[in-house]
Backbone as CSV, one residue per row, in Angstrom:
resi,resn,N_x,N_y,N_z,CA_x,CA_y,CA_z,C_x,C_y,C_z
1,UNK,-36.517,7.619,15.870,-36.563,6.370,15.095,-35.570,5.384,15.704
2,UNK,-36.017,4.184,16.044,-35.151,3.213,16.686,-35.310,1.852,16.035
3,UNK,-34.186,1.235,15.694,-34.162,-0.147,15.237,-33.468,-0.946,16.321
4,UNK,-33.525,-2.257,16.230,-33.032,-3.070,17.334,-31.517,-3.011,17.489
5,UNK,-30.772,-2.780,16.427,-29.310,-2.750,16.524,-28.722,-1.411,16.111
6,UNK,-29.552,-0.496,15.661,-29.106,0.833,15.229,-30.112,1.854,15.752
7,UNK,-29.627,2.913,16.383,-30.519,3.973,16.838,-30.235,5.252,16.060
8,UNK,-31.259,6.069,15.907,-31.129,7.364,15.240,-31.751,8.430,16.129
9,UNK,-30.967,9.450,16.446,-31.453,10.599,17.206,-31.365,11.824,16.306
10,UNK,-32.405,12.640,16.332,-32.419,13.853,15.520,-32.070,15.053,16.389
11,UNK,-31.070,15.787,15.950,-30.629,16.997,16.637,-30.738,18.144,15.638
12,UNK,-31.920,18.739,15.562,-32.160,19.755,14.549,-32.119,19.137,13.166
13,UNK,-31.225,19.629,12.326,-31.104,19.137,10.957,-30.067,18.030,10.819
14,UNK,-29.550,17.553,11.951,-28.535,16.499,11.968,-29.127,15.207,12.516
15,UNK,-28.774,14.091,11.887,-29.164,12.769,12.384,-27.933,12.083,12.958
16,UNK,-28.023,11.649,14.203,-26.946,10.903,14.847,-27.304,9.422,14.809
17,UNK,-26.557,8.658,14.025,-26.794,7.222,13.849,-25.787,6.464,14.710
18,UNK,-26.279,5.562,15.552,-25.406,4.837,16.474,-25.543,3.334,16.279
19,UNK,-24.425,2.672,15.988,-24.397,1.208,15.970,-24.521,0.752,17.415
20,UNK,-25.484,-0.120,17.701,-25.901,-0.313,19.088,-25.908,-1.783,19.507
21,UNK,-24.734,-2.407,19.464,-24.532,-3.729,20.074,-23.283,-3.655,20.950
22,UNK,-23.290,-2.814,21.960,-22.059,-2.575,22.718,-21.492,-3.813,23.385
23,UNK,-22.360,-4.768,23.760,-21.881,-5.988,24.398,-21.082,-6.861,23.436
24,UNK,-21.232,-6.625,22.137,-20.493,-7.359,21.103,-19.516,-6.432,20.372
25,UNK,-19.153,-5.330,21.004,-18.280,-4.327,20.370,-18.856,-3.862,19.032
26,UNK,-20.187,-3.823,18.974,-20.918,-3.397,17.770,-20.572,-4.239,16.542
27,UNK,-20.335,-5.528,16.776,-20.092,-6.448,15.660,-21.348,-6.570,14.812
28,UNK,-21.143,-6.818,13.530,-22.235,-6.815,12.554,-22.886,-8.185,12.455
29,UNK,-24.094,-8.309,12.975,-24.880,-9.508,12.704,-25.829,-9.217,11.542
30,UNK,-26.581,-10.208,11.114,-27.442,-10.033,9.943,-28.481,-8.941,10.178
31,UNK,-28.997,-8.891,11.390,-30.008,-7.886,11.716,-29.444,-6.474,11.574
32,UNK,-28.180,-6.286,11.979,-27.594,-4.955,11.876,-27.402,-4.542,10.420
33,UNK,-27.032,-5.475,9.548,-26.949,-5.158,8.119,-28.290,-4.619,7.625
34,UNK,-29.359,-5.319,7.981,-30.693,-4.888,7.552,-31.056,-3.529,8.141
35,UNK,-30.728,-3.332,9.419,-31.088,-2.085,10.083,-30.335,-0.893,9.495
36,UNK,-29.058,-1.070,9.195,-28.291,0.030,8.597,-28.894,0.427,7.257
37,UNK,-29.236,-0.559,6.440,-29.828,-0.259,5.130,-31.178,0.429,5.277
38,UNK,-31.974,0.007,6.252,-33.267,0.662,6.484,-33.065,2.127,6.883
39,UNK,-32.107,2.358,7.764,-31.825,3.725,8.203,-31.373,4.583,7.024
40,UNK,-30.499,4.042,6.187,-30.041,4.796,5.016,-31.213,5.193,4.115
41,UNK,-32.115,4.256,3.868,-33.276,4.551,3.018,-34.159,5.628,3.644
42,UNK,-34.368,5.533,4.947,-35.214,6.513,5.626,-34.585,7.900,5.602
43,UNK,-33.281,7.976,5.816,-32.602,9.268,5.807,-32.644,9.911,4.425
44,UNK,-32.524,9.092,3.401,-32.519,9.642,2.039,-33.832,10.330,1.710
45,UNK,-34.914,9.872,2.296,-36.233,10.444,2.011,-36.508,11.728,2.801
46,UNK,-35.701,11.998,3.805,-35.972,13.137,4.693,-35.198,14.366,4.211
47,UNK,-35.870,15.202,3.439,-35.212,16.333,2.794,-34.762,17.399,3.795
48,UNK,-35.344,17.400,4.987,-34.951,18.394,5.982,-33.696,17.990,6.747
49,UNK,-33.292,16.721,6.648,-32.060,16.280,7.307,-30.879,16.633,6.410
50,UNK,-29.938,17.398,6.944,-28.872,17.959,6.125,-27.505,17.391,6.434
51,UNK,-27.394,16.585,7.493,-26.091,16.030,7.848,-26.290,14.787,8.704
52,UNK,-25.392,13.829,8.550,-25.460,12.573,9.305,-24.121,12.338,9.998
53,UNK,-24.183,11.989,11.271,-23.005,11.551,12.020,-23.242,10.106,12.433
54,UNK,-22.272,9.239,12.165,-22.380,7.813,12.491,-21.322,7.472,13.532
55,UNK,-21.723,6.780,14.587,-20.789,6.394,15.631,-21.188,5.038,16.188
56,UNK,-20.423,4.543,17.147,-20.732,3.274,17.795,-20.896,3.475,19.290
57,UNK,-21.782,2.719,19.895,-22.014,2.858,21.333,-20.998,2.042,22.133
58,UNK,-20.640,2.567,23.297,-19.803,1.807,24.208,-18.314,1.952,24.001
59,UNK,-17.876,2.983,23.279,-16.442,3.217,23.126,-15.780,2.504,21.978
60,UNK,-16.547,1.814,21.147,-16.004,1.166,19.949,-16.898,1.490,18.760
61,UNK,-16.276,1.613,17.576,-17.098,1.809,16.384,-17.713,0.479,15.976
62,UNK,-16.888,-0.467,15.536,-17.379,-1.817,15.219,-16.189,-2.747,15.077
63,UNK,-16.306,-3.925,15.672,-15.234,-4.920,15.592,-15.341,-5.787,14.350
64,UNK,-16.287,-5.471,13.459,-16.405,-6.223,12.208,-17.539,-7.231,12.239
65,UNK,-17.457,-8.193,11.352,-18.525,-9.180,11.200,-18.620,-10.102,12.411
66,UNK,-19.829,-10.305,12.894,-20.098,-11.292,13.946,-20.259,-12.644,13.255
67,UNK,-19.131,-13.297,13.005,-19.121,-14.511,12.183,-19.967,-15.614,12.810
68,UNK,-19.845,-15.808,14.120,-20.595,-16.878,14.779,-22.095,-16.693,14.594
69,UNK,-22.536,-15.458,14.696,-23.967,-15.186,14.548,-24.441,-15.459,13.130
70,UNK,-23.650,-15.021,12.142,-24.077,-15.125,10.744,-24.094,-16.568,10.256
71,UNK,-23.071,-17.360,10.649,-22.989,-18.724,10.108,-23.929,-19.696,10.815
72,UNK,-24.577,-19.266,11.891,-25.543,-20.141,12.554,-26.706,-20.487,11.642
73,UNK,-27.053,-19.549,10.754,-28.171,-19.752,9.830,-27.633,-19.721,8.406
74,UNK,-27.630,-20.856,7.705,-27.016,-20.939,6.377,-27.551,-19.931,5.368
75,UNK,-28.803,-19.510,5.516,-29.376,-18.580,4.546,-28.871,-17.147,4.734
76,UNK,-28.312,-16.839,5.899,-27.863,-15.468,6.129,-26.675,-15.077,5.250
77,UNK,-25.620,-15.905,5.115,-24.547,-15.537,4.187,-25.049,-15.353,2.759
78,UNK,-26.012,-16.172,2.355,-26.592,-16.019,1.012,-27.309,-14.678,0.906
79,UNK,-28.041,-14.320,1.964,-28.749,-13.043,1.969,-27.811,-11.850,1.899
80,UNK,-26.629,-11.978,2.497,-25.656,-10.891,2.463,-25.032,-10.718,1.085
81,UNK,-24.805,-11.829,0.389,-24.032,-11.793,-0.855,-24.872,-11.779,-2.119
82,UNK,-26.146,-12.144,-2.018,-26.980,-12.279,-3.216,-27.208,-10.929,-3.888
83,UNK,-27.233,-10.938,-5.219,-27.559,-9.745,-5.997,-28.120,-10.178,-7.341
84,UNK,-28.995,-9.340,-7.916,-29.601,-9.677,-9.200,-28.605,-9.540,-10.339
85,UNK,-27.792,-8.497,-10.305,-26.799,-8.264,-11.347,-25.429,-8.137,-10.699
86,UNK,-24.373,-8.671,-11.323,-23.044,-8.648,-10.705,-22.559,-7.250,-10.328
87,UNK,-22.920,-6.245,-11.122,-22.443,-4.892,-10.856,-23.229,-4.131,-9.814
88,UNK,-24.328,-4.702,-9.347,-25.113,-4.047,-8.301,-24.514,-4.322,-6.928
89,UNK,-24.930,-3.542,-5.942,-24.463,-3.759,-4.576,-25.380,-4.742,-3.863
90,UNK,-24.782,-5.729,-3.188,-25.578,-6.634,-2.366,-25.756,-6.023,-0.976
91,UNK,-26.418,-6.749,-0.092,-26.703,-6.221,1.243,-25.421,-5.862,1.983
92,UNK,-24.409,-6.729,1.914,-23.152,-6.469,2.613,-22.478,-5.206,2.094
93,UNK,-22.603,-4.948,0.807,-21.964,-3.770,0.211,-22.758,-2.494,0.439
94,UNK,-24.063,-2.608,0.551,-24.891,-1.407,0.703,-24.655,-0.703,2.034
95,UNK,-24.275,-1.441,3.078,-24.058,-0.775,4.365,-22.856,0.165,4.313
96,UNK,-21.969,-0.033,3.348,-20.841,0.877,3.149,-21.140,1.908,2.079
97,UNK,-21.418,1.440,0.873,-21.602,2.356,-0.256,-22.873,3.189,-0.108
98,UNK,-23.798,2.710,0.712,-25.041,3.451,0.919,-24.828,4.844,1.486
99,UNK,-23.779,5.035,2.301,-23.516,6.369,2.859,-23.108,7.346,1.764
100,UNK,-22.365,6.868,0.776,-21.945,7.764,-0.311,-23.105,8.117,-1.222
101,UNK,-24.197,7.366,-1.149,-25.363,7.624,-1.991,-26.381,8.538,-1.330
102,UNK,-26.149,8.899,-0.086,-27.023,9.871,0.570,-26.677,11.273,0.079
103,UNK,-27.663,12.151,-0.070,-27.394,13.477,-0.619,-26.827,14.474,0.389
104,UNK,-26.628,14.048,1.620,-26.070,14.943,2.630,-24.708,14.412,3.086
105,UNK,-23.831,15.281,3.629,-22.539,14.812,4.134,-22.719,13.805,5.267
106,UNK,-21.835,12.816,5.290,-21.845,11.791,6.335,-20.478,11.790,7.014
107,UNK,-20.488,11.955,8.324,-19.267,11.958,9.129,-19.292,10.734,10.032
108,UNK,-18.212,9.960,10.034,-18.094,8.821,10.942,-17.131,9.186,12.069
109,UNK,-17.538,8.919,13.297,-16.701,9.126,14.477,-16.205,7.759,14.939
110,UNK,-14.882,7.594,14.976,-14.279,6.291,15.258,-13.569,6.324,16.604
111,UNK,-13.993,5.453,17.491,-13.302,5.220,18.757,-13.121,3.719,18.920
112,UNK,-12.084,3.317,19.630,-11.871,1.900,19.898,-11.633,1.098,18.640
113,UNK,-12.300,-0.072,18.563,-12.102,-0.975,17.432,-12.852,-0.497,16.189
114,UNK,-12.152,-0.555,15.070,-12.776,-0.305,13.764,-12.146,-1.305,12.802
115,UNK,-12.670,-2.530,12.839,-12.049,-3.648,12.132,-12.959,-4.182,11.025
116,UNK,-12.339,-4.720,9.992,-13.060,-5.486,8.979,-14.250,-4.754,8.403
117,UNK,-15.438,-5.344,8.604,-16.655,-4.734,8.098,-16.905,-3.360,8.685
118,UNK,-16.507,-3.149,9.933,-16.639,-1.828,10.536,-15.798,-0.794,9.807
119,UNK,-14.575,-1.187,9.425,-13.709,-0.288,8.672,-14.306,0.042,7.319
120,UNK,-14.914,-0.960,6.682,-15.497,-0.727,5.364,-16.732,0.172,5.442
121,UNK,-17.506,0.049,6.512,-18.624,0.975,6.715,-18.099,2.401,6.850
122,UNK,-17.048,2.574,7.651,-16.472,3.906,7.845,-15.942,4.484,6.537
123,UNK,-15.355,3.638,5.696,-14.803,4.108,4.426,-15.880,4.633,3.485
124,UNK,-17.120,4.213,3.693,-18.205,4.695,2.848,-18.635,6.119,3.160
125,UNK,-18.178,6.667,4.290,-18.570,8.022,4.687,-17.721,9.062,3.957
126,UNK,-18.125,10.317,4.093,-17.396,11.418,3.466,-16.222,11.883,4.311
127,UNK,-16.370,11.799,5.624,-15.320,12.212,6.552,-15.236,11.188,7.671
128,UNK,-14.013,10.952,8.162,-13.791,10.013,9.260,-12.905,10.703,10.298
129,UNK,-13.400,10.785,11.514,-12.662,11.439,12.593,-12.440,10.405,13.688
130,UNK,-11.174,10.181,14.052,-10.828,9.105,14.982,-10.215,9.653,16.258
131,UNK,-10.428,8.947,17.344,-9.742,9.262,18.594,-8.313,8.731,18.505
132,UNK,-7.369,9.291,19.281,-5.980,8.821,19.217,-5.825,7.343,19.551
133,UNK,-6.719,6.802,20.367,-6.612,5.405,20.763,-7.309,4.425,19.847
134,UNK,-7.887,4.906,18.770,-8.611,4.017,17.851,-7.661,3.034,17.173
135,UNK,-8.173,1.849,16.886,-7.426,0.815,16.172,-8.213,0.438,14.923
136,UNK,-7.545,0.471,13.776,-8.233,0.268,12.504,-7.555,-0.824,11.696
137,UNK,-8.371,-1.604,10.977,-7.809,-2.667,10.139,-8.818,-3.121,9.099
138,UNK,-8.314,-3.315,7.878,-9.077,-4.028,6.852,-8.674,-5.490,7.022
139,UNK,-9.458,-6.250,7.766,-9.003,-7.488,8.391,-9.403,-8.771,7.663
140,UNK,-10.098,-8.675,6.535,-10.696,-9.870,5.931,-9.677,-10.943,5.565
141,UNK,-8.477,-10.546,5.124,-7.478,-11.535,4.713,-7.071,-12.445,5.870
142,UNK,-7.201,-11.960,7.093,-6.890,-12.776,8.271,-7.756,-14.024,8.323
143,UNK,-8.969,-13.927,7.771,-9.910,-15.045,7.782,-10.008,-15.709,6.414
144,UNK,-9.037,-15.416,5.548,-9.032,-16.044,4.227,-10.054,-15.468,3.275
145,UNK,-10.429,-14.204,3.489,-11.470,-13.574,2.678,-10.945,-12.308,2.008
146,UNK,-11.697,-11.808,1.045,-11.413,-10.536,0.388,-12.333,-9.472,0.995
147,UNK,-11.882,-8.223,1.130,-12.799,-7.166,1.566,-13.922,-7.009,0.541
148,UNK,-15.121,-7.412,0.914,-16.208,-7.500,-0.075,-17.410,-6.648,0.299
149,UNK,-17.176,-5.620,1.131,-18.271,-4.735,1.522,-18.076,-3.345,0.910
150,UNK,-17.615,-3.315,-0.330,-17.378,-2.068,-1.077,-16.209,-1.272,-0.512
151,UNK,-15.426,-1.882,0.372,-14.269,-1.180,0.918,-13.238,-0.833,-0.134
152,UNK,-13.042,-1.721,-1.102,-12.058,-1.464,-2.153,-12.482,-0.297,-3.035
153,UNK,-13.785,-0.088,-3.181,-14.275,1.060,-3.953,-13.776,2.356,-3.327
154,UNK,-13.818,2.420,-2.001,-13.350,3.620,-1.300,-11.832,3.692,-1.254
155,UNK,-11.179,2.557,-1.017,-9.725,2.565,-0.898,-9.047,3.076,-2.158
156,UNK,-9.580,2.733,-3.314,-8.925,3.156,-4.557,-8.976,4.666,-4.746
157,UNK,-9.889,5.328,-4.041,-10.004,6.777,-4.168,-9.207,7.545,-3.125
158,UNK,-8.697,6.862,-2.096,-8.039,7.604,-1.021,-6.574,7.254,-0.827
159,UNK,-6.067,6.229,-1.523,-4.658,5.895,-1.345,-4.104,5.195,-2.576
160,UNK,-2.778,5.195,-2.738,-2.165,4.493,-3.862,-2.451,2.993,-3.802
161,UNK,-2.404,2.368,-4.966,-2.742,0.951,-5.055,-1.821,0.081,-4.211
162,UNK,-0.515,0.384,-4.195,0.405,-0.467,-3.437,0.129,-0.389,-1.940
163,UNK,-0.263,0.794,-1.450,-0.598,0.928,-0.033,-1.873,0.152,0.298
164,UNK,-2.855,0.232,-0.588,-4.099,-0.507,-0.376,-3.839,-2.007,-0.377
165,UNK,-2.984,-2.463,-1.287,-2.643,-3.890,-1.332,-1.972,-4.333,-0.040
166,UNK,-1.038,-3.534,0.443,-0.323,-3.905,1.669,-1.276,-4.007,2.853
167,UNK,-2.173,-3.035,2.983,-3.107,-3.048,4.111,-4.065,-4.224,4.048
168,UNK,-4.604,-4.490,2.854,-5.601,-5.551,2.734,-4.970,-6.936,2.758
169,UNK,-3.756,-7.073,2.241,-3.101,-8.387,2.224,-2.540,-8.782,3.586
170,UNK,-1.997,-7.819,4.328,-1.429,-8.145,5.639,-2.485,-8.161,6.737
171,UNK,-3.564,-7.424,6.545,-4.633,-7.297,7.553,-4.101,-6.756,8.874
172,UNK,-3.035,-5.972,8.804,-2.442,-5.477,10.048,-3.299,-4.369,10.664
173,UNK,-3.125,-4.203,11.962,-3.877,-3.203,12.718,-3.082,-1.899,12.751
174,UNK,-3.744,-0.804,12.438,-3.121,0.513,12.436,-3.568,1.314,13.646
175,UNK,-2.663,2.157,14.155,-3.127,3.136,15.129,-3.681,4.341,14.378
176,UNK,-4.299,5.245,15.099,-4.999,6.357,14.454,-4.047,7.271,13.696
177,UNK,-2.843,7.484,14.238,-1.895,8.390,13.590,-1.482,7.866,12.223
178,UNK,-1.183,6.569,12.122,-0.806,6.011,10.826,-1.997,6.005,9.875
179,UNK,-3.174,5.720,10.406,-4.373,5.741,9.561,-4.597,7.128,8.964
180,UNK,-4.341,8.164,9.755,-4.480,9.529,9.241,-3.438,9.805,8.163
181,UNK,-2.199,9.366,8.392,-1.134,9.592,7.415,-1.437,8.910,6.088
182,UNK,-2.102,7.760,6.141,-2.434,7.012,4.928,-3.715,7.499,4.261
183,UNK,-4.471,8.345,4.941,-5.720,8.842,4.377,-6.945,8.039,4.756
184,UNK,-6.775,7.027,5.610,-7.933,6.239,6.039,-8.869,7.055,6.920
185,UNK,-8.315,7.980,7.683,-9.144,8.893,8.461,-8.805,10.325,8.065
186,UNK,-9.781,11.201,8.217,-9.604,12.603,7.837,-8.808,13.355,8.883
187,UNK,-9.172,13.139,10.156,-8.473,13.777,11.266,-8.434,12.828,12.456
188,UNK,-7.421,13.053,13.311,-7.371,12.431,14.635,-7.585,13.543,15.649
189,UNK,-8.450,13.301,16.621,-8.777,14.349,17.590,-9.064,13.716,18.945
190,UNK,-8.604,14.371,20.004,-8.856,13.875,21.363,-10.346,13.798,21.672
191,UNK,-11.103,14.665,21.042,-12.564,14.686,21.229,-13.216,14.564,19.856
192,UNK,-13.259,13.359,19.302,-13.714,13.205,17.915,-15.161,13.620,17.683
193,UNK,-16.039,13.385,18.654,-17.428,13.791,18.458,-17.555,15.313,18.449
194,UNK,-16.798,15.981,19.307,-16.810,17.444,19.316,-16.295,17.985,17.990
195,UNK,-15.242,17.357,17.464,-14.705,17.780,16.158,-15.737,17.543,15.056
196,UNK,-16.433,16.433,15.135,-17.467,16.136,14.136,-18.588,17.164,14.191
197,UNK,-18.990,17.542,15.385,-20.063,18.525,15.527,-19.620,19.902,15.048
198,UNK,-18.330,20.227,15.246,-17.811,21.501,14.742,-17.818,21.519,13.216
199,UNK,-17.420,20.403,12.605,-17.479,20.303,11.146,-18.923,20.390,10.672
200,UNK,-19.815,19.727,11.392,-21.234,19.780,11.030,-21.749,21.214,11.047
201,UNK,-21.360,21.983,12.062,-21.800,23.376,12.150,-21.342,24.177,10.933
202,UNK,-20.114,23.922,10.465,-19.610,24.624,9.281,-20.387,24.220,8.031
203,UNK,-20.636,22.934,7.889,-21.338,22.447,6.702,-22.782,22.927,6.659
204,UNK,-23.396,23.060,7.828,-24.791,23.498,7.878,-24.964,24.964,7.488
205,UNK,-23.862,25.690,7.370,-23.927,27.075,6.901,-24.126,27.150,5.389
206,UNK,-23.928,26.028,4.704,-23.980,26.011,3.247,-25.313,25.452,2.755
207,UNK,-25.631,25.786,1.520,-26.872,25.301,0.910,-26.882,23.778,0.845
208,UNK,-27.959,23.128,1.287,-28.029,21.665,1.189,-27.987,21.178,-0.252
209,UNK,-28.471,21.992,-1.182,-28.409,21.600,-2.592,-26.980,21.663,-3.112
210,UNK,-26.236,22.693,-2.718,-24.838,22.791,-3.139,-24.022,21.629,-2.584
211,UNK,-24.258,21.271,-1.323,-23.521,20.151,-0.728,-23.842,18.842,-1.444
212,UNK,-25.110,18.640,-1.789,-25.491,17.424,-2.515,-24.824,17.378,-3.879
213,UNK,-24.799,18.521,-4.578,-24.187,18.570,-5.904,-22.692,18.299,-5.835
214,UNK,-22.021,18.895,-4.860,-20.583,18.671,-4.701,-20.303,17.212,-4.358
215,UNK,-21.088,16.662,-3.446,-20.870,15.268,-3.041,-21.062,14.316,-4.207
216,UNK,-22.166,14.447,-4.936,-22.438,13.515,-6.027,-21.489,13.722,-7.198
217,UNK,-21.080,14.963,-7.469,-20.087,15.190,-8.518,-18.784,14.482,-8.175
218,UNK,-18.384,14.605,-6.920,-17.123,14.008,-6.484,-17.193,12.491,-6.489
219,UNK,-18.226,11.928,-5.875,-18.313,10.475,-5.773,-18.551,9.809,-7.126
220,UNK,-19.362,10.425,-7.961,-19.745,9.777,-9.213,-18.768,10.011,-10.353
221,UNK,-17.934,11.037,-10.252,-17.072,11.359,-11.389,-15.604,11.526,-11.029
222,UNK,-15.235,11.256,-9.785,-13.849,11.467,-9.349,-12.857,10.682,-10.202
223,UNK,-13.190,9.463,-10.529,-12.292,8.626,-11.330,-12.786,8.467,-12.763
224,UNK,-13.802,9.215,-13.133,-14.358,9.114,-14.485,-13.556,9.982,-15.449
225,UNK,-13.972,9.985,-16.691,-13.287,10.789,-17.701,-13.515,12.278,-17.441
226,UNK,-12.640,13.098,-18.010,-12.801,14.544,-17.884,-14.140,14.985,-18.464
227,UNK,-14.508,14.401,-19.595,-15.773,14.761,-20.230,-16.956,14.480,-19.304
228,UNK,-16.899,13.337,-18.628,-17.984,12.976,-17.720,-18.089,13.968,-16.565
229,UNK,-16.954,14.335,-15.993,-16.973,15.269,-14.869,-17.436,16.657,-15.314
230,UNK,-16.974,17.115,-16.476,-17.408,18.418,-16.984,-18.917,18.445,-17.224
231,UNK,-19.435,17.352,-17.782,-20.874,17.279,-18.046,-21.666,17.303,-16.750
232,UNK,-21.193,16.555,-15.756,-21.922,16.512,-14.480,-21.873,17.874,-13.786
233,UNK,-20.704,18.523,-13.810,-20.601,19.853,-13.211,-21.637,20.806,-13.813
234,UNK,-21.705,20.816,-15.142,-22.613,21.748,-15.829,-24.075,21.441,-15.520
235,UNK,-24.427,20.166,-15.539,-25.809,19.767,-15.284,-26.230,20.125,-13.860
236,UNK,-25.373,19.812,-12.902,-25.705,20.119,-11.516,-25.764,21.633,-11.277
237,UNK,-24.873,22.370,-11.941,-24.891,23.821,-11.759,-26.210,24.427,-12.239
238,UNK,-26.726,23.926,-13.339,-28.025,24.396,-13.823,-29.117,24.120,-12.800
239,UNK,-29.074,22.932,-12.192,-30.067,22.603,-11.169,-29.978,23.586,-10.001
240,UNK,-28.755,23.927,-9.611,-28.582,24.849,-8.491,-29.065,26.254,-8.840
241,UNK,-28.737,26.716,-10.042,-29.113,28.069,-10.455,-30.627,28.265,-10.495
242,UNK,-31.350,27.190,-10.741,-32.805,27.267,-10.817,-33.484,27.093,-9.460
243,UNK,-32.701,26.831,-8.428,-33.276,26.542,-7.117,-33.337,27.756,-6.202
244,UNK,-34.250,27.699,-5.252,-34.423,28.802,-4.300,-33.223,28.950,-3.373
245,UNK,-32.548,27.842,-3.045,-31.432,27.925,-2.108,-30.226,28.648,-2.690
246,UNK,-30.098,28.675,-4.020,-29.026,29.450,-4.646,-29.219,30.935,-4.352
247,UNK,-30.424,31.426,-4.539,-30.702,32.839,-4.265,-30.573,33.142,-2.772
248,UNK,-31.010,32.197,-1.963,-30.932,32.388,-0.517,-29.480,32.412,-0.047
249,UNK,-28.633,31.581,-0.637,-27.219,31.546,-0.256,-26.556,32.896,-0.517
250,UNK,-26.862,33.485,-1.677,-26.295,34.789,-1.988,-26.747,35.859,-1.016
251,UNK,-28.030,35.846,-0.689,-28.566,36.836,0.247,-27.977,36.650,1.643
252,UNK,-27.807,35.423,2.064,-27.218,35.144,3.379,-25.764,35.604,3.425
253,UNK,-25.024,35.330,2.356,-23.609,35.689,2.309,-23.423,37.205,2.354
254,UNK,-24.353,37.943,1.770,-24.278,39.408,1.752,-24.896,40.050,2.993
255,UNK,-25.365,39.227,3.917,-25.942,39.745,5.147,-27.314,40.353,4.981
256,UNK,-28.001,40.026,3.886,-29.322,40.588,3.629,-30.439,39.811,4.314
257,UNK,-30.152,38.596,4.741,-31.160,37.775,5.401,-30.479,36.719,6.251
258,UNK,-31.183,36.262,7.252,-30.713,35.118,8.039,-31.727,33.983,7.977
259,UNK,-32.556,34.009,6.952,-33.539,32.949,6.778,-32.846,31.597,6.626
260,UNK,-33.409,30.540,7.207,-32.820,29.202,7.024,-33.007,28.721,5.593
261,UNK,-32.138,27.809,5.195,-32.275,27.224,3.863,-33.556,26.404,3.781
262,UNK,-34.073,26.303,2.582,-35.244,25.474,2.340,-34.811,24.010,2.254
263,UNK,-35.735,23.072,2.432,-35.371,21.652,2.294,-34.722,21.378,0.937
264,UNK,-33.878,20.410,0.930,-33.143,20.017,-0.278,-34.096,19.721,-1.436
265,UNK,-33.702,20.070,-2.661,-34.510,19.760,-3.840,-34.778,18.256,-3.925
266,UNK,-35.920,17.898,-4.445,-36.258,16.482,-4.618,-35.341,15.808,-5.632
267,UNK,-34.748,16.578,-6.501,-33.853,16.040,-7.529,-32.750,15.181,-6.940
268,UNK,-32.232,15.585,-5.775,-31.101,14.873,-5.195,-31.558,13.597,-4.497
């Protein structure tokens, strides 16, 4: 599956998604916003795909919004920001929050620049693995703007409020080591793609239904009330107990079978 600014390669049960504007350091133009959302929708429908890795071509993840490209056409900023209801996600926000809404784990591999909108896309993933030379920044304040691509939704879950305020207000550039210390990235590794593939191999050993349940319980109830989280845990557990992959997981763990897991339940 290929879009003009985003490519997808299938490697067994893993989808490798690549931001593909290397001549622009994978800066986000309007077309790329649309392409990322299309890819997210397509992946969500593919029950046999169990893991997603997102990276950028040409040694950079993304340098952020391609402002010159977007402002050339007055209707494009409107298209990015428009929404029917204030609490819904607009196009600009879906490219970030859309990764958390996929039922499979999403790993982002960060090399080179990861600025502004690129940083917010990465924050929407479940895991972020960066090379030591990566440079990261929530950069919107530099241009007199607020981070408005759902980045704040992720930041509030991974760091204290004062740290998030400092990063977003100063728009300073972080090296990978400081980003890891602050929780912006999960790990720093000399070979980030190799580390991502190793993590993928571990995750693929688990039931796709269990991974979906854990992911959605965490994302949807992490900051919710205790009652909400308890209710979601119980409901999802019932779904798992009634599924074929629950029985298969037990048999695999006991060495009784090496059968592959069945496609993820449609429920997720």
